[in-house]
C-alpha positions as CSV (number, residue, x, y, z in Angstrom):
1,X,-0.2,0.2,0.1
2,X,1.3,3.6,-0.9
3,X,2.0,5.9,1.7
4,X,-0.7,8.0,0.4
5,X,-3.4,5.1,0.9
6,X,-1.7,4.6,4.5
7,X,-2.5,8.2,5.5
8,X,-6.0,8.1,4.0
9,X,-6.9,5.0,5.4
10,X,-5.7,6.1,9.0
11,X,-8.7,6.6,10.9
12,X,-7.1,7.9,14.2
13,X,-4.9,10.4,12.0
14,X,-8.1,11.7,10.3
15,X,-9.4,12.0,13.5
16,X,-6.6,13.8,14.9
17,X,-6.6,16.4,11.9
18,X,-10.2,16.9,12.5
19,X,-9.1,18.0,16.2
20,X,-6.2,20.2,14.9
21,X,-8.6,21.9,12.5
22,X,-11.0,22.8,15.5
23,X,-7.9,24.2,17.3
24,X,-7.4,26.5,14.4
25,X,-10.7,27.7,14.0
26,X,-10.5,28.5,17.9
27,X,-7.4,30.6,17.1
28,X,-9.1,32.3,14.5
29,X,-12.6,33.4,16.7
30,X,-10.4,34.4,19.6
31,X,-8.8,37.2,17.3
32,X,-12.5,37.7,15.5
33,X,-13.8,38.2,19.0
34,X,-11.2,40.6,20.3
35,X,-10.7,44.4,19.6
36,X,-7.4,44.3,17.4
37,X,-7.2,42.3,14.6
38,X,-3.4,43.4,14.0
39,X,-4.3,44.3,10.5
40,X,-1.1,44.5,8.0
41,X,-0.5,44.8,4.3
42,X,1.5,42.0,2.8
43,X,3.9,42.8,-0.2
44,X,1.3,41.6,-2.5
45,X,-1.0,44.3,-0.9
46,X,-3.4,41.6,0.6
47,X,-4.3,42.0,4.2
48,X,-2.9,39.8,6.8
49,X,-4.4,39.6,10.4
50,X,-3.2,38.1,14.0
51,X,-5.8,35.4,13.0
52,X,-4.0,34.2,9.8
53,X,-0.7,33.9,11.7
54,X,-2.3,32.4,14.7
55,X,-4.1,29.4,12.6
56,X,-1.0,29.1,10.6
57,X,1.2,28.3,13.7
58,X,-1.5,26.0,15.0
59,X,-1.5,24.0,11.7
60,X,2.2,24.1,11.1
61,X,3.0,22.9,14.6
62,X,0.2,20.3,14.8
63,X,1.1,18.8,11.5
64,X,4.8,18.6,12.4
65,X,3.7,16.5,15.3
66,X,1.0,14.3,13.3
67,X,2.9,13.8,10.2
68,X,6.6,14.8,11.0
69,X,7.8,13.4,7.3
70,X,5.4,15.3,5.4
71,X,6.3,19.0,4.4
72,X,4.0,21.8,4.8
73,X,3.3,24.8,2.0
74,X,1.3,27.6,3.5
75,X,0.3,31.2,2.4
76,X,1.7,32.8,5.5
77,X,5.5,31.3,4.7
78,X,6.8,32.5,1.5
79,X,9.9,30.2,1.9
80,X,7.5,27.1,2.0
81,X,6.4,27.7,-1.8
82,X,9.5,25.8,-3.4
83,X,8.6,22.6,-1.5
84,X,6.7,21.1,-4.3
85,X,9.8,21.1,-6.5
86,X,11.2,18.3,-4.3
87,X,8.2,16.8,-2.6
88,X,5.3,15.2,-4.4
89,X,3.4,14.3,-1.3
90,X,2.7,17.6,1.2
91,X,0.3,19.7,3.1
92,X,-1.1,22.8,1.5
93,X,-2.8,25.4,3.9
94,X,-4.7,28.5,3.7
95,X,-4.8,29.4,7.6
96,X,-7.6,31.9,6.8
97,X,-9.2,32.4,3.6
98,X,-11.2,35.4,3.2
99,X,-9.0,37.6,5.3
100,X,-11.1,40.5,4.2
101,X,-14.2,38.9,5.0
102,X,-12.8,38.6,8.1
103,X,-12.0,42.1,8.6
104,X,-15.5,43.0,7.5
105,X,-16.9,40.5,10.4
106,X,-19.3,38.9,8.0
107,X,-18.3,35.3,9.0
108,X,-17.7,34.2,5.4
109,X,-14.2,32.9,5.9
110,X,-12.8,29.7,6.4
111,X,-9.3,27.6,7.4
112,X,-8.3,25.4,4.7
113,X,-6.0,22.2,4.9
114,X,-5.2,19.9,1.8
115,X,-3.3,17.1,1.1
116,X,-1.7,17.0,-2.3
117,X,-0.1,14.0,-4.0
118,X,1.4,14.0,-7.7
119,X,0.2,17.4,-8.4
120,X,-3.6,16.5,-7.4
121,X,-5.6,17.3,-4.3
122,X,-6.2,14.2,-2.3
123,X,-7.9,15.3,0.8
124,X,-9.5,18.5,2.0
125,X,-10.8,19.9,5.5
126,X,-12.5,23.1,5.2
127,X,-13.2,24.7,8.8
128,X,-16.2,27.4,9.1
129,X,-15.2,28.8,12.5
130,X,-18.2,31.3,12.9
131,X,-20.5,28.0,12.7
132,X,-18.6,25.7,14.3
133,X,-18.6,23.3,11.0
134,X,-15.8,21.4,9.3
135,X,-16.1,19.8,5.8
136,X,-14.1,16.7,5.3
137,X,-13.7,14.9,1.8
138,X,-11.4,13.8,-1.2
139,X,-11.1,11.8,-4.3
140,X,-11.7,8.5,-2.1
141,X,-13.2,9.8,0.7
142,X,-17.1,10.7,0.6
143,X,-17.4,14.3,1.9
144,X,-18.9,14.9,5.0
145,X,-20.2,18.0,7.4
146,X,-19.2,18.0,11.0
147,X,-21.2,20.3,13.5
148,X,-19.1,20.6,16.3
149,X,-22.1,22.2,18.5
150,X,-24.7,19.3,17.4
151,X,-22.1,16.5,17.3
152,X,-23.3,15.5,13.8
153,X,-22.0,13.9,11.0
154,X,-23.7,14.0,7.7
155,X,-22.6,13.1,4.4
156,X,-22.9,15.7,1.6
157,X,-23.6,15.0,-2.0
158,X,-24.4,17.6,-4.5
159,X,-27.9,17.1,-6.4
160,X,-28.8,19.3,-9.2
161,X,-31.8,21.7,-9.1
162,X,-35.0,20.0,-9.8
163,X,-36.4,23.0,-11.2
164,X,-33.8,23.3,-14.5
165,X,-32.5,26.6,-13.0
166,X,-28.8,26.5,-13.2
167,X,-27.5,27.8,-9.6
168,X,-24.2,29.9,-10.5
169,X,-22.0,30.8,-7.6
170,X,-21.0,34.7,-8.5
171,X,-21.1,38.2,-7.1
172,X,-24.0,40.3,-8.4
173,X,-21.7,43.4,-7.9
174,X,-18.2,42.2,-8.8
175,X,-18.9,40.2,-12.3
176,X,-15.9,40.7,-14.6
177,X,-16.7,40.8,-18.2
178,X,-15.4,37.1,-18.8
179,X,-17.7,35.8,-16.2
180,X,-20.9,37.8,-17.4
181,X,-20.1,36.3,-20.9
182,X,-20.0,33.0,-19.6
183,X,-22.9,33.3,-17.3
184,X,-25.1,34.9,-20.5
185,X,-23.9,31.6,-22.6
186,X,-25.8,29.2,-20.0
187,X,-29.0,27.8,-21.5
188,X,-32.2,28.1,-19.5
189,X,-32.9,30.2,-16.3
190,X,-30.0,31.0,-14.0
191,X,-29.9,32.2,-10.5
192,X,-27.0,33.8,-8.8
193,X,-25.8,32.3,-5.5
194,X,-23.4,34.4,-3.4
195,X,-20.8,33.1,-1.0
196,X,-17.2,34.0,0.2
197,X,-14.0,32.6,0.4
198,X,-14.1,28.6,-0.4
199,X,-17.5,28.4,0.7
200,X,-18.2,29.0,-3.1
201,X,-17.2,25.4,-3.6
202,X,-19.1,24.2,-0.5
203,X,-22.2,25.6,-2.0
204,X,-22.0,23.4,-4.8
205,X,-20.7,20.2,-2.5
206,X,-24.0,20.8,-0.4
207,X,-26.3,21.0,-3.6
208,X,-27.0,24.6,-3.0
209,X,-25.4,25.6,-6.3
210,X,-24.3,23.9,-9.6
211,X,-21.6,25.9,-11.2
212,X,-18.6,28.4,-9.8
213,X,-16.8,29.7,-12.8
214,X,-13.6,31.5,-11.7
215,X,-12.3,33.8,-14.4
216,X,-10.0,35.7,-12.1
217,X,-6.8,34.9,-10.4
218,X,-6.8,32.8,-7.0
219,X,-3.9,31.1,-5.5
220,X,-3.4,27.1,-5.2
221,X,-4.1,27.2,-1.4
222,X,-7.2,29.1,-2.2
223,X,-8.7,26.2,-3.8
224,X,-6.7,23.0,-3.0
225,X,-8.7,21.8,0.3
226,X,-12.4,22.9,-1.0
227,X,-11.7,21.4,-4.5
228,X,-11.0,18.0,-2.4
229,X,-14.4,18.3,-0.7
230,X,-16.3,18.9,-3.6
231,X,-15.0,15.9,-5.5
232,X,-15.6,13.7,-2.6
233,X,-19.6,15.1,-3.0
234,X,-19.5,14.3,-6.4
235,X,-18.5,17.2,-8.1
236,X,-15.3,18.4,-9.9
237,X,-12.9,21.3,-10.8
238,X,-11.5,21.7,-14.2
239,X,-9.5,24.5,-15.8
240,X,-11.6,26.4,-18.0
241,X,-9.8,24.9,-20.8
242,X,-11.1,21.6,-19.8
243,X,-7.7,20.1,-18.6
244,X,-7.4,18.8,-15.0
245,X,-6.2,21.4,-12.2
246,X,-2.7,21.0,-11.1
247,X,-1.0,21.8,-7.9
248,X,2.5,22.5,-7.2
249,X,3.1,24.2,-10.3
250,X,6.0,26.4,-10.9
251,X,3.7,29.4,-10.7
252,X,1.3,29.3,-7.6
253,X,-1.4,31.1,-9.3
254,X,-4.2,28.9,-10.7
255,X,-5.4,29.2,-14.3
256,X,-9.0,30.1,-14.7
257,X,-11.4,27.4,-13.8
258,X,-14.9,25.9,-13.5
259,X,-16.1,24.2,-10.5
260,X,-19.5,22.3,-10.8
261,X,-21.8,19.4,-9.1
262,X,-22.7,16.0,-10.7
263,X,-24.5,15.8,-14.0
């Protein structure tokens, strides 16, 4: 059995990773409920807060203990971006996806952990701290939603709209021309569904939406975890060209892509 298969079959490890995700979410909420976010601007003009860094360290330290032989690529560690050049198996994390949403205090932010192997996302954890929810799934692991407050574990599976309406995840106020053209080409009625951060993928995974055209820049850590969860729920993510999404590229930016549910 391969190392990847060993990891995916290790129920105790999966449970420990779940616990680690709750810890990271708690670290985010501690800052979210405080008066000082410690907001700064990074070199690429994107914001970073104490919460981004707190969740980063929780995940990095926890993963080092649980899987010491698997390196970690994190948005908050620029030196880690070169790891895929020498390792085909690694963790990819976005400690706080939706920092702008976090700063707005609208709750639409997530904590993301993905396991990448051979340029493909294999397993994903997406935590939603404000709702005490954690999504888990992957290519060979049926996706589920865990609610810590109610202690429930629910299998999630995409199901198409029974009305024939195509539910598209897109912003009503920030549609670029390419996305508008894409939506206008869809046959039949279209309904726009809004969500922040990687919650866009989860809307499809849970059957609340059908399509997410992303024809604007994203980074690999923005998509890998939720991509895995969507696959585990019967959906898919491909480049706009139709080719498979690849992780661990020389360029951390993703190509334009289309996420969709089951047909």
